N, C-alpha and C positions, 0 to 999 in steps of 0.2 A: 699795901704791905711793901716794906722796903726789901730789896734783894740782899741776900747774904753774900759777903765777900769772904775771902780766905781768913780774914782776921775777925769776922763777925760770927759769934756763936749763933747757932740756929735758933736758940730761944729768944734772940734779939730781933729776929726777922718778922715776927708776928705781932699784930696788935692785940689788944684785949678782946676784940670782937672775933678774931679768927686766928687759929693757930697755924703752924706750918703744915703743909701738905706733903706727905711722905709716901713715895712709891716704894713698895717692898715686893721683891720677887723671890720665889723659891721653887725649884722644879723637882726636888726630891724630898723624901720624908725627913731625912736628917736636916736639910736646910729649912724645912717647915718648922721643925722643933727649935732650931737655933734662932731663926727669925722671930718666932713667936715669943721666945724669952726676951729677945732684944726689944720687941714692940712693947711688951709688958713693962720693961725697965724705962723705956722712953716715955711711955704714957704716965708713969709716976712723976717724971721730971717735966713733961710737957702735956698737961692734961687736956689742953685745947687742940692738940695735934690730931690730924685725920690721916688715916693709913689706908692705902688701896694698892691693888696689884694682883700678882699671880699668887694665889694663896691656897694652901692645903687646909686640912681640918684644924690643926693647932693654931695656925695664923688666924683663921676665921674666929676661933674661940677667943683669941686675944684681941679681936676687934678690927681686924683688917678686912676692908670691903673687897670681896673677890671680883675683880673685873674678869679674870680668867681663873678657872678652877685648875690648880696644879695637878690634880689627879687625872684630869682629862688629857694631860700632856705626857703621862707616863706610858711610854711605848718602848718595848724592848725587842731587839732583833731587826735585822736588815729588812726582811719582807714586811714586818709590821710597820716599821718606820716609813718605808716607801709608800705603802698603801694609805698611810695616814697623813702624808705630807700636805695635801690641800687643807685638811681640817686644822693641822698644827699651824700652818702658815696663816690661816684665817684668825686663829686665836692670838697669834703673835701680832698681827696687824691691829686687832682690836685693842690689845694692851698698849701698843705704840700710839694709836690714835687717842686713847684715853689719857695717856701721859702728856701728849701734846696739848690736848684740850685743858687739862687741869694744871699743867705747868708746875710740877712738884718742886718744892724747895730743896728736897733731898731725895736721893735714890739709894736704896740699900738692896744690892743684888747678891743673893746668897746662893752658893753652889751653882750647878748647871751652866758651865761656861758656854755650852752650845746655844743656850737661849740668851744669855746675858752679854755675850761679846758679839 
């Protein structure tokens, strides 16, 4: 598969045998909805594309393979967050490791700047 450049549309990077690999993340329910709608639209234009990442129920229904369950990262409150840091860090490392292994052609990071930046 040839690599995309700034001037190369993503649809031109895949061969007939394999479509683009797209990493999609959403850490909140609103982002899960928007990302799912985007994945559905992309799937119509790029039927051979594969999607994976941090997915909630709507993204899973749209066909995103959940490397990390977005609902497992939903923690509110200082005490809650602090007590869940080891688990959250482990999930983040799992997602980063999978992204390095799969080398996505495109990353779509929806909402949740704490996770995505």
